[in-house]
N, CA, C and O of each residue as an XYZ file, in Angstrom:
776
protein
N       8.586     13.503     16.045
C       9.817     12.809     15.727
C       9.584     11.924     14.503
O       8.642     11.132     14.481
N      10.408     12.051     13.520
C      10.268     11.256     12.302
C      11.194     10.054     12.346
O      12.307     10.121     12.868
N      10.716      8.968     11.792
C      11.511      7.759     11.695
C      12.551      7.926     10.596
O      12.383      8.766      9.711
N      13.614      7.146     10.638
C      14.582      7.205      9.533
C      13.868      6.914      8.215
O      13.026      6.019      8.139
N      14.207      7.664      7.196
C      13.535      7.532      5.899
C      13.915      6.239      5.205
O      15.083      5.854      5.134
N      12.893      5.591      4.703
C      13.108      4.426      3.854
C      12.723      4.854      2.452
O      11.587      5.265      2.217
N      13.626      4.765      1.550
C      13.392      5.203      0.173
C      12.518      4.190     -0.545
O      12.721      2.980     -0.445
N      11.543      4.716     -1.269
C      10.644      3.881     -2.058
C      10.468      4.572     -3.391
O      10.155      5.761     -3.443
N      10.670      3.830     -4.478
C      10.596      4.444     -5.801
C      10.145      3.407     -6.813
O      10.687      2.304     -6.879
N       9.136      3.780     -7.608
C       8.668      2.970     -8.727
C       8.644      3.896     -9.939
O       8.103      4.999     -9.874
N       9.227      3.446    -11.031
C       9.248      4.242    -12.262
C       8.253      3.667    -13.264
O       8.215      2.456    -13.481
N       7.453      4.532    -13.869
C       6.581      4.143    -14.969
C       7.001      4.963    -16.190
O       8.009      5.668    -16.147
N       6.251      4.873    -17.251
C       6.624      5.569    -18.481
C       6.842      7.070    -18.276
O       7.838      7.624    -18.743
N       5.909      7.728    -17.576
C       6.001      9.185    -17.391
C       6.151      9.627    -15.947
O       6.361     10.809    -15.678
N       6.046      8.692    -15.019
C       5.963      9.056    -13.606
C       7.061      8.423    -12.769
O       7.598      7.365    -13.093
N       7.374      9.115    -11.674
C       8.127      8.531    -10.575
C       7.164      8.457     -9.406
O       6.611      9.475     -8.988
N       6.959      7.257     -8.874
C       6.136      7.065     -7.685
C       7.088      6.956     -6.514
O       7.960      6.087     -6.489
N       6.918      7.841     -5.541
C       7.817      7.849     -4.389
C       7.054      8.249     -3.138
O       5.933      8.753     -3.206
N       7.687      8.013     -1.988
C       7.052      8.335     -0.718
C       6.866      9.849     -0.581
O       7.668     10.618     -1.112
N       5.821     10.282      0.123
C       5.646     11.723      0.357
C       6.741     12.268      1.274
O       7.254     11.568      2.147
N       7.080     13.532      1.051
C       8.111     14.212      1.838
C       7.535     15.510      2.383
O       6.593     16.067      1.820
N       8.107     15.986      3.479
C       7.649     17.254      4.054
C       7.719     18.385      3.029
O       6.881     19.288      3.041
N       8.705     18.340      2.151
C       8.872     19.394      1.141
C       7.764     19.386      0.082
O       7.690     20.305     -0.733
N       6.906     18.369      0.084
C       5.789     18.290     -0.869
C       4.560     19.065     -0.398
O       3.563     19.129     -1.118
N       4.615     19.650      0.789
C       3.407     20.246      1.368
C       2.722     21.242      0.438
O       1.518     21.129      0.209
N       3.445     22.200     -0.095
C       2.801     23.235     -0.914
C       2.176     22.646     -2.177
O       1.057     23.011     -2.538
N       2.874     21.753     -2.843
C       2.318     21.129     -4.051
C       1.079     20.316     -3.711
O       0.080     20.375     -4.429
N       1.136     19.555     -2.619
C       0.005     18.723     -2.197
C      -1.201     19.575     -1.815
O      -2.311     19.346     -2.295
N      -0.973     20.567     -0.941
C      -2.105     21.379     -0.475
C      -2.712     22.193     -1.619
O      -3.931     22.355     -1.671
N      -1.897     22.703     -2.524
C      -2.420     23.461     -3.672
C      -3.245     22.564     -4.585
O      -4.339     22.943     -5.003
N      -2.730     21.377     -4.896
C      -3.448     20.468     -5.786
C      -4.746     19.986     -5.142
O      -5.774     19.919     -5.816
N      -4.720     19.654     -3.875
C      -5.936     19.221     -3.176
C      -6.949     20.367     -3.111
O      -8.141     20.150     -3.329
N      -6.486     21.581     -2.815
C      -7.390     22.727     -2.709
C      -8.068     23.012     -4.050
O      -9.287     23.175     -4.106
N      -7.291     23.071     -5.120
C      -7.877     23.387     -6.425
C      -8.742     22.249     -6.966
O      -9.574     22.471     -7.845
N      -8.554     21.036     -6.449
C      -9.305     19.864     -6.913
C     -10.434     19.469     -5.958
O     -11.042     18.413     -6.131
N     -10.717     20.292     -4.965
C     -11.687     19.911     -3.928
C     -13.036     19.498     -4.516
O     -13.565     18.451     -4.141
N     -13.596     20.276     -5.411
C     -14.911     19.931     -5.976
C     -14.865     18.608     -6.735
O     -15.860     17.884     -6.780
N     -13.743     18.296     -7.318
C     -13.536     17.065     -8.073
C     -13.371     15.856     -7.144
O     -13.825     14.761     -7.477
N     -12.725     16.042     -5.979
C     -12.373     14.936     -5.086
C     -13.400     14.654     -3.990
O     -13.656     13.493     -3.669
N     -13.988     15.696     -3.416
C     -14.846     15.536     -2.239
C     -15.981     14.528     -2.425
O     -16.258     13.781     -1.486
N     -16.657     14.461     -3.578
C     -17.747     13.489     -3.704
C     -17.308     12.025     -3.590
O     -18.152     11.156     -3.370
N     -16.017     11.732     -3.735
C     -15.527     10.357     -3.762
C     -14.691      9.974     -2.549
O     -14.257      8.826     -2.449
N     -14.452     10.897     -1.626
C     -13.509     10.662     -0.532
C     -14.187     10.762      0.833
O     -15.257     11.354      0.972
N     -13.529     10.160      1.850
C     -13.991     10.407      3.218
C     -14.007     11.916      3.495
O     -13.215     12.673      2.933
N     -14.913     12.327      4.360
C     -15.068     13.757      4.647
C     -13.752     14.369      5.124
O     -13.077     13.826      5.998
N     -13.406     15.504      4.534
C     -12.182     16.193      4.914
C     -12.348     16.803      6.301
O     -13.384     17.395      6.602
N     -11.334     16.658      7.140
C     -11.351     17.307      8.448
C     -11.161     18.814      8.262
O     -10.773     19.277      7.190
N     -11.441     19.566      9.323
C     -11.298     21.031      9.234
C      -9.858     21.431      8.926
O      -9.617     22.454      8.285
N      -8.902     20.622      9.385
C      -7.487     20.944      9.159
C      -6.870     20.105      8.031
O      -5.651     19.940      7.977
N      -7.701     19.581      7.141
C      -7.244     18.676      6.092
C      -6.040     19.230      5.326
O      -5.094     18.491      5.053
N      -6.062     20.488      4.983
C      -5.008     21.075      4.158
C      -3.904     21.758      4.970
O      -3.060     22.450      4.402
N      -3.904     21.569      6.287
C      -2.907     22.238      7.131
C      -1.547     21.563      7.040
O      -1.442     20.381      6.712
N      -0.522     22.330      7.333
C       0.850     21.797      7.347
C       0.984     20.705      8.410
O       1.655     19.700      8.177
N       0.357     20.889      9.566
C       0.440     19.895     10.640
C      -0.193     18.580     10.195
O       0.377     17.513     10.423
N      -1.354     18.643      9.569
C      -2.008     17.428      9.086
C      -1.130     16.734      8.044
O      -1.002     15.510      8.053
N      -0.530     17.510      7.156
C       0.338     16.919      6.143
C       1.561     16.269      6.796
O       1.967     15.178      6.397
N       2.149     16.930      7.792
C       3.303     16.351      8.495
C       2.917     15.018      9.131
O       3.712     14.079      9.132
N       1.701     14.931      9.673
C       1.231     13.665     10.235
C       1.104     12.594      9.159
O       1.402     11.426      9.409
N       0.664     12.979      7.968
C       0.569     12.033      6.853
C       1.951     11.521      6.457
O       2.126     10.332      6.194
N       2.925     12.418      6.416
C       4.286     12.016      6.060
C       4.840     11.077      7.130
O       5.471     10.071      6.806
N       4.609     11.397      8.389
C       5.069     10.530      9.475
C       4.427      9.154      9.346
O       5.117      8.140      9.454
N       3.096      9.102      9.112
C       2.410      7.824      8.942
C       3.007      7.053      7.764
O       3.232      5.847      7.861
N       3.261      7.744      6.657
C       3.808      7.086      5.466
C       5.153      6.442      5.776
O       5.396      5.300      5.385
N       6.021      7.155      6.471
C       7.339      6.604      6.807
C       7.214      5.405      7.740
O       7.907      4.403      7.570
N       6.333      5.514      8.721
C       6.121      4.399      9.647
C       5.557      3.184      8.907
O       6.011      2.060      9.122
N       4.564      3.410      8.031
C       3.935      2.309      7.293
C       4.919      1.634      6.346
O       4.927      0.408      6.230
N       5.749      2.427      5.668
C       6.779      1.841      4.807
C       7.770      1.033      5.633
O       8.198     -0.048      5.229
N       8.129      1.571      6.793
C       9.095      0.901      7.646
C       8.607     -0.420      8.194
O       9.376     -1.377      8.283
N       7.325     -0.488      8.566
C       6.822     -1.736      9.147
C       6.141     -2.636      8.116
O       5.673     -3.724      8.454
N       6.086     -2.182      6.851
C       5.539     -3.018      5.785
C       4.027     -3.104      5.749
O       3.481     -3.976      5.072
N       3.331     -2.218      6.462
C       1.868     -2.291      6.487
C       1.214     -1.551      5.324
O       0.046     -1.791      5.018
N       1.954     -0.653      4.672
C       1.403      0.114      3.553
C       2.533      0.658      2.687
O       3.681      0.757      3.119
N       2.174      1.009      1.450
C       3.104      1.643      0.517
C       2.409      2.904     -0.016
O       1.747      2.855     -1.053
N       2.560      4.036      0.694
C       1.958      5.298      0.255
C       2.906      6.043     -0.683
O       4.064      6.283     -0.344
N       2.405      6.407     -1.862
C       3.257      7.011     -2.878
C       2.610      8.224     -3.518
O       1.397      8.258     -3.730
N       3.433      9.222     -3.825
C       3.007     10.362     -4.622
C       3.378     10.099     -6.077
O       4.405      9.482     -6.361
N       2.545     10.565     -6.988
C       2.790     10.443     -8.424
C       3.441     11.739     -8.885
O       2.797     12.788     -8.893
N       4.704     11.676     -9.265
C       5.453     12.847     -9.705
C       5.722     12.709    -11.202
O       6.354     11.749    -11.641
N       5.238     13.675    -11.978
C       5.494     13.658    -13.422
C       6.952     14.023    -13.654
O       7.405     15.085    -13.227
N       7.679     13.157    -14.321
C       9.129     13.357    -14.471
C       9.481     14.579    -15.309
O      10.470     15.250    -15.011
N       8.711     14.891    -16.343
C       9.103     15.977    -17.246
C       9.202     17.329    -16.556
O       9.981     18.183    -16.980
N       8.408     17.538    -15.479
C       8.451     18.837    -14.794
C       8.405     18.718    -13.271
O       8.261     19.723    -12.575
N       8.529     17.495    -12.752
C       8.526     17.233    -11.302
C       7.246     17.695    -10.614
O       7.268     18.043     -9.433
N       6.131     17.702    -11.342
C       4.856     18.141    -10.779
C       4.115     16.974    -10.141
O       4.056     15.879    -10.700
N       3.544     17.227     -8.948
C       2.696     16.252     -8.273
C       1.370     16.170     -9.022
O       0.718     17.191     -9.244
N       0.966     14.956     -9.414
C      -0.308     14.794    -10.128
C      -1.341     14.033     -9.316
O      -2.526     14.080     -9.646
N      -0.928     13.328     -8.256
C      -1.866     12.569     -7.441
C      -1.126     11.672     -6.470
O       0.059     11.864     -6.198
N      -1.851     10.680     -5.948
C      -1.253      9.755     -4.978
C      -1.940      8.402     -5.073
O      -3.089      8.299     -5.503
N      -1.223      7.380     -4.668
C      -1.757      6.017     -4.611
C      -1.183      5.355     -3.371
O      -0.012      5.544     -3.041
N      -2.012      4.575     -2.683
C      -1.563      3.872     -1.486
C      -1.992      2.422     -1.552
O      -3.168      2.117     -1.752
N      -1.041      1.544     -1.385
C      -1.327      0.130     -1.152
C      -1.321     -0.021      0.363
O      -0.266      0.046      0.994
N      -2.489     -0.222      0.941
C      -2.674     -0.171      2.387
C      -3.180     -1.515      2.887
O      -3.511     -2.403      2.102
N      -3.233     -1.647      4.192
C      -3.802     -2.834      4.817
C      -3.153     -4.099      4.247
O      -3.838     -5.072      3.931
N      -1.824     -4.068      4.121
C      -1.100     -5.218      3.591
C      -1.164     -6.350      4.616
O      -0.762     -6.191      5.769
N      -1.676     -7.488      4.170
C      -1.841     -8.646      5.031
C      -0.907     -9.753      4.578
O      -0.847    -10.096      3.397
N      -0.189    -10.299      5.527
C       0.726    -11.411      5.265
C       0.050    -12.708      5.691
O      -1.169    -12.752      5.860
N       0.827    -13.743      5.862
C       0.260    -15.024      6.267
C      -0.532    -15.631      5.126
O      -0.105    -15.559      3.974
N      -1.679    -16.229      5.422
C      -2.432    -16.903      4.363
C      -3.101    -15.946      3.372
O      -3.467    -16.375      2.278
N      -3.272    -14.679      3.714
C      -3.985    -13.745      2.824
C      -3.095    -13.213      1.696
O      -3.486    -13.276      0.530
N      -1.917    -12.696      2.018
C      -1.014    -12.074      1.038
C      -1.778    -11.100      0.145
O      -1.794    -11.240     -1.078
N      -2.406    -10.117      0.772
C      -3.277     -9.191      0.057
C      -3.065     -7.759      0.542
O      -2.471     -7.522      1.594
N      -3.558     -6.825     -0.242
C      -3.523     -5.414      0.117
C      -4.644     -4.671     -0.571
O      -5.218     -5.156     -1.546
N      -4.955     -3.488     -0.059
C      -6.051     -2.671     -0.564
C      -5.503     -1.388     -1.169
O      -4.661     -0.718     -0.571
N      -5.986     -1.053     -2.356
C      -5.537      0.156     -3.058
C      -6.511      1.310     -2.894
O      -7.728      1.129     -2.936
N      -5.956      2.491     -2.708
C      -6.703      3.733     -2.737
C      -5.902      4.731     -3.553
O      -4.673      4.662     -3.581
N      -6.577      5.656     -4.216
C      -5.862      6.578     -5.094
C      -6.687      7.832     -5.338
O      -7.906      7.840     -5.164
N      -5.994      8.895     -5.747
C      -6.642     10.129     -6.191
C      -5.720     10.820     -7.185
O      -4.503     10.634     -7.164
N      -6.318     11.610     -8.045
C      -5.556     12.403     -9.012
C      -6.134     13.809     -9.010
O      -7.342     13.984     -8.850
N      -5.285     14.810     -9.185
C      -5.754     16.186     -9.250
C      -6.651     16.395    -10.466
O      -6.466     15.750    -11.498
N      -7.617     17.290    -10.344
C      -8.611     17.506    -11.404
C      -7.961     17.814    -12.747
O      -8.391     17.289    -13.774
N      -6.938     18.651    -12.756
C      -6.330     19.036    -14.032
C      -5.484     17.927    -14.653
O      -5.047     18.042    -15.798
N      -5.254     16.856    -13.897
C      -4.464     15.732    -14.404
C      -5.327     14.503    -14.715
O      -4.813     13.467    -15.136
N      -6.626     14.629    -14.506
C      -7.526     13.488    -14.706
C      -7.628     13.127    -16.185
O      -7.465     13.966    -17.070
N      -7.903     11.858    -16.412
C      -8.149     11.314    -17.757
C      -6.963     11.513    -18.714
O      -7.148     11.718    -19.914
N      -5.762     11.450    -18.168
C      -4.549     11.533    -18.987
C      -3.704     10.268    -18.864
O      -2.576     10.220    -19.356
N      -4.251      9.242    -18.207
C      -3.562      7.965    -18.097
C      -2.559      7.860    -16.963
O      -1.885      6.838    -16.837
N      -2.444      8.885    -16.137
C      -1.458      8.833    -15.060
C      -1.792      7.749    -14.033
O      -0.911      7.003    -13.607
N      -3.059      7.663    -13.640
C      -3.406      6.669    -12.627
C      -3.333      5.257    -13.200
O      -3.023      4.319    -12.465
N      -3.603      5.081    -14.469
C      -3.443      3.767    -15.107
C      -1.982      3.327    -14.999
O      -1.697      2.181    -14.650
N      -1.063      4.243    -15.300
C       0.362      3.945    -15.161
C       0.715      3.597    -13.719
O       1.418      2.621    -13.458
N       0.222      4.401    -12.794
C       0.545      4.196    -11.383
C       0.011      2.855    -10.886
O       0.718      2.123    -10.194
N      -1.232      2.533    -11.235
C      -1.808      1.255    -10.814
C      -0.991      0.085    -11.365
O      -0.730     -0.886    -10.655
N      -0.593      0.183    -12.622
C       0.225     -0.870    -13.210
C       1.553     -1.033    -12.497
O       1.987     -2.153    -12.227
N       2.198      0.086    -12.192
C       3.478      0.039    -11.490
C       3.359     -0.518    -10.084
O       4.199     -1.307     -9.652
N       2.317     -0.111     -9.366
C       2.128     -0.594     -7.996
C       1.741     -2.071     -8.006
O       2.204     -2.836     -7.161
N       0.896     -2.478     -8.954
C       0.519     -3.893     -9.034
C       1.752     -4.756     -9.298
O       1.931     -5.794     -8.660
N       2.592     -4.337    -10.223
C       3.818     -5.089    -10.507
C       4.689     -5.189     -9.256
O       5.193     -6.264     -8.928
N       4.862     -4.072     -8.566
C       5.656     -4.047     -7.335
C       5.045     -4.980     -6.285
O       5.759     -5.734     -5.623
N       3.726     -4.922     -6.140
C       3.049     -5.736     -5.125
C       3.210     -7.224     -5.404
O       3.462     -8.005     -4.486
N       3.067     -7.619     -6.658
C       3.147     -9.037     -7.002
C       4.587     -9.543     -7.065
O       4.874    -10.651     -6.612
N       5.487     -8.745     -7.619
C       6.860     -9.207     -7.838
C       7.804     -8.925     -6.673
O       8.676     -9.743     -6.379
N       7.646     -7.792     -6.012
C       8.570     -7.426     -4.933
C       8.033     -7.763     -3.545
O       8.774     -8.213     -2.672
N       6.734     -7.540     -3.355
C       6.137     -7.798     -2.040
C       5.559     -9.203     -1.934
O       5.168     -9.634     -0.849
N       5.504     -9.918     -3.056
C       5.004    -11.290     -3.107
C       3.546    -11.395     -2.650
O       3.157    -12.389     -2.037
N       2.742    -10.373     -2.949
C       1.317    -10.456     -2.646
C       0.628    -11.290     -3.713
O       1.131    -11.447     -4.825
N      -0.525    -11.816     -3.354
C      -1.294    -12.655     -4.268
C      -2.559    -11.955     -4.759
O      -3.109    -12.318     -5.799
N      -3.019    -10.950     -4.010
C      -4.312    -10.327     -4.303
C      -4.270     -8.832     -3.985
O      -3.795     -8.426     -2.925
N      -4.773     -8.022     -4.915
C      -4.956     -6.588     -4.700
C      -6.447     -6.292     -4.763
O      -7.153     -6.792     -5.639
N      -6.918     -5.481     -3.834
C      -8.331     -5.147     -3.759
C      -8.515     -3.643     -3.901
O      -7.648     -2.857     -3.520
N      -9.655     -3.261     -4.453
C     -10.012     -1.845     -4.562
C     -11.527     -1.743     -4.511
O     -12.236     -2.676     -4.888
N     -12.009     -0.620     -4.050
C     -13.451     -0.382     -3.973
C     -13.729      1.041     -4.422
O     -12.907      1.937     -4.234
N     -14.894      1.238     -5.016
C     -15.300      2.594     -5.395
C     -16.816      2.681     -5.358
O     -17.509      1.665     -5.312
N     -17.317      3.903     -5.378
C     -18.760      4.114     -5.416
C     -19.311      3.592     -6.735
O     -18.667      3.750     -7.772
N     -20.480      2.976     -6.719
C     -21.039      2.412     -7.960
C     -21.157      3.426     -9.088
O     -20.982      3.072    -10.254
N     -21.449      4.677     -8.763
C     -21.631      5.706     -9.802
C     -20.322      6.326    -10.284
O     -20.333      7.161    -11.189
N     -19.202      5.930     -9.696
C     -17.907      6.473    -10.110
C     -17.413      5.699    -11.340
O     -16.528      4.848    -11.247
N     -18.002      6.016    -12.473
C     -17.698      5.287    -13.707
C     -16.231      5.417    -14.118
O     -15.654      4.471    -14.653
N     -15.630      6.570    -13.874
C     -14.216      6.749    -14.246
C     -13.333      5.784    -13.464
O     -12.429      5.176    -14.038
N     -13.578      5.633    -12.171
C     -12.775      4.732    -11.358
C     -13.042      3.273    -11.736
O     -12.116      2.462    -11.772
N     -14.280      2.944    -12.011
C     -14.604      1.577    -12.420
C     -13.905      1.222    -13.741
O     -13.333      0.140    -13.875
N     -13.958      2.142    -14.714
C     -13.285      1.901    -15.995
C     -11.788      1.745    -15.792
O     -11.161      0.873    -16.392
N     -11.214      2.596    -14.941
C      -9.786      2.513    -14.650
C      -9.427      1.135    -14.112
O      -8.501      0.496    -14.612
N     -10.146      0.673    -13.105
C      -9.847     -0.620    -12.509
C      -9.984     -1.741    -13.533
O      -9.128     -2.623    -13.604
N     -11.044     -1.715    -14.319
C     -11.254     -2.763    -15.318
C     -10.178     -2.724    -16.405
O      -9.711     -3.769    -16.857
N      -9.791     -1.529    -16.818
C      -8.723     -1.385    -17.811
C      -7.400     -1.946    -17.291
O      -6.591     -2.466    -18.060
N      -7.192     -1.836    -15.985
C      -5.948     -2.306    -15.363
C      -6.008     -3.776    -14.964
O      -5.090     -4.271    -14.310
N      -7.065     -4.479    -15.343
C      -7.131     -5.913    -15.086
C      -7.814     -6.321    -13.800
O      -7.769     -7.494    -13.429
N      -8.445     -5.388    -13.109
C      -9.205     -5.732    -11.919
C     -10.563     -6.274    -12.349
O     -11.143     -5.820    -13.336
N     -11.058     -7.249    -11.597
C     -12.344     -7.866    -11.893
C     -13.365     -7.472    -10.833
O     -13.054     -7.399     -9.644
N     -14.572     -7.222    -11.281
C     -15.694     -6.921    -10.390
C     -16.000     -8.158     -9.556
O     -16.119     -9.260    -10.092
N     -16.128     -7.972     -8.231
C     -16.403     -9.110     -7.362
C     -17.705     -8.993     -6.582
O     -18.197     -9.991     -6.055
N     -18.266     -7.803     -6.500
C     -19.519     -7.697     -5.766
C     -19.719     -6.340     -5.137
O     -19.087     -5.353     -5.514
N     -20.618     -6.313     -4.164
C     -21.045     -5.078     -3.523
C     -20.859     -5.211     -2.018
O     -21.142     -6.262     -1.444
N     -20.386     -4.153     -1.384
C     -20.274     -4.100      0.080
C     -21.166     -2.973      0.583
O     -20.924     -1.802      0.290
N     -22.195     -3.332      1.340
C     -23.122     -2.354      1.887
C     -22.432     -1.505      2.956
O     -21.663     -2.025      3.764
N     -22.707     -0.214      2.959
C     -22.172      0.711      3.974
C     -20.680      0.472      4.211
O     -20.239      0.330      5.352
N     -19.921      0.431      3.141
C     -18.506      0.051      3.177
C     -17.621      1.124      3.799
O     -16.791      0.823      4.657
N     -17.794      2.373      3.373
C     -16.986      3.492      3.877
C     -17.856      4.729      4.031
O     -18.886      4.875      3.374
N     -17.414      5.614      4.917
C     -18.055      6.925      5.001
C     -17.406      7.819      3.954
O     -16.205      8.086      4.000
N     -18.221      8.276      3.013
C     -17.757      9.153      1.951
C     -18.524     10.460      2.056
O     -19.754     10.470      2.112
N     -17.790     11.554      2.081
C     -18.396     12.877      2.204
C     -19.419     12.907      3.344
O     -20.463     13.550      3.235
N     -19.105     12.202      4.443
C     -19.921     12.269      5.646
C     -21.068     11.268      5.739
O     -21.823     11.304      6.711
N     -21.225     10.367      4.751
C     -22.320      9.388      4.777
C     -21.779      7.989      4.527
O     -20.836      7.807      3.757
N     -22.391      6.984      5.193
C     -22.027      5.597      4.905
C     -22.503      5.273      3.508
O     -23.671      5.474      3.176
N     -21.583      4.765      2.681
C     -21.910      4.499      1.282
C     -21.556      3.072      0.892
O     -20.546      2.514      1.321
N     -22.420      2.506      0.069
C     -22.187      1.195     -0.516
C     -21.141      1.330     -1.617
O     -21.137      2.317     -2.353
N     -20.261      0.350     -1.734
C     -19.201      0.355     -2.738
C     -19.245     -0.922     -3.566
O     -19.737     -1.957     -3.117
N     -18.724     -0.826     -4.776
C     -18.494     -2.024     -5.583
C     -17.040     -2.447     -5.363
O     -16.146     -1.611     -5.235
N     -16.829     -3.746     -5.323
C     -15.529     -4.303     -4.996
C     -14.872     -4.907     -6.227
O     -15.519     -5.572     -7.037
N     -13.589     -4.663     -6.348
C     -12.790     -5.198     -7.451
C     -11.545     -5.858     -6.866
O     -11.113     -5.524     -5.763
N     -10.977     -6.794     -7.613
C      -9.716     -7.412     -7.195
C      -8.914     -7.808     -8.421
O      -9.460     -8.085     -9.489
N      -7.614     -7.826     -8.235
C      -6.691     -8.349     -9.233
C      -5.848     -9.407     -8.539
O      -5.340     -9.190     -7.439
N      -5.706    -10.554     -9.193
C      -4.925    -11.653     -8.643
C      -3.623    -11.790     -9.408
O      -3.565    -11.519    -10.607
N      -2.581    -12.212     -8.712
C      -1.297    -12.395     -9.375
C      -1.416    -13.414    -10.510
O      -0.900    -13.181    -11.603
N      -2.075    -14.516    -10.267
C      -2.281    -15.538    -11.295
C      -3.791    -15.646    -11.519
O      -4.441    -16.540    -10.977
N      -4.341    -14.734    -12.319
C      -5.790    -14.650    -12.494
C      -6.241    -15.495    -13.679
O      -5.829    -15.263    -14.815
N      -7.079    -16.462    -13.402
C      -7.624    -17.325    -14.450
C      -9.125    -17.118    -14.607
O      -9.805    -17.953    -15.202
N      -9.647    -16.014    -14.080
C     -11.095    -15.801    -14.078
C     -11.632    -15.268    -15.402
O     -12.839    -15.337    -15.635
N     -10.784    -14.744    -16.272
C     -11.272    -14.136    -17.505
C     -11.832    -12.749    -17.242
O     -11.992    -12.340    -16.092
N     -12.128    -12.030    -18.316
C     -12.618    -10.660    -18.184
C     -14.081    -10.649    -17.796
O     -14.849    -11.512    -18.223
N     -14.468     -9.682    -16.994
C     -15.862     -9.481    -16.641
C     -16.221     -8.022    -16.877
O     -15.346     -7.156    -16.875
N     -17.469     -7.755    -17.073
C     -17.940     -6.381    -17.229
C     -18.934     -6.086    -16.129
O     -19.912     -6.816    -15.965
N     -18.700     -5.028    -15.375
C     -19.635     -4.624    -14.315
C     -20.815     -3.913    -14.981
O     -20.664     -3.236    -15.999
N     -21.963     -4.081    -14.392
C     -23.170     -3.461    -14.950
C     -23.305     -2.019    -14.613
O     -24.274     -1.378    -15.018
């Protein structure tokens, strides 16, 4: 049973960021399948049914529930010129009260990498988080050797904050991550991660 749909839309220069829909299954599964070698080293281990229609339907249901209760903002990146899915970004673990924070996760299809799409998406989601959701802090983590993700975060104004040992299971192993954050009113100045 699906919850009533709550529309979510963020526009950037070339992209429309919107909630996933059941009709996105073929585009999502095709892009994930063709990008597997590109994505698997950086992501939690894929389940045996990762690319199944049932698994995708569960993701859509979770997205609608999370949008409805305000715990997350899961979005697909749709290129406006041809309506092609290029990736996804999720502002998850949204905390209210004294924290006013959320955690970002993202992926882009291999053929769409290094074209600035995720930079646009991060900028759009950060603006939405600070201006519409009234969050104060956005957090992101990546593997230390993921130089592309580190450069992306730094280019988008995220600052290196440290290291978290055994932070997430990636490709079946507990892995240490480097931590980044962006603050709504950041007075820390630029930093460069080593």
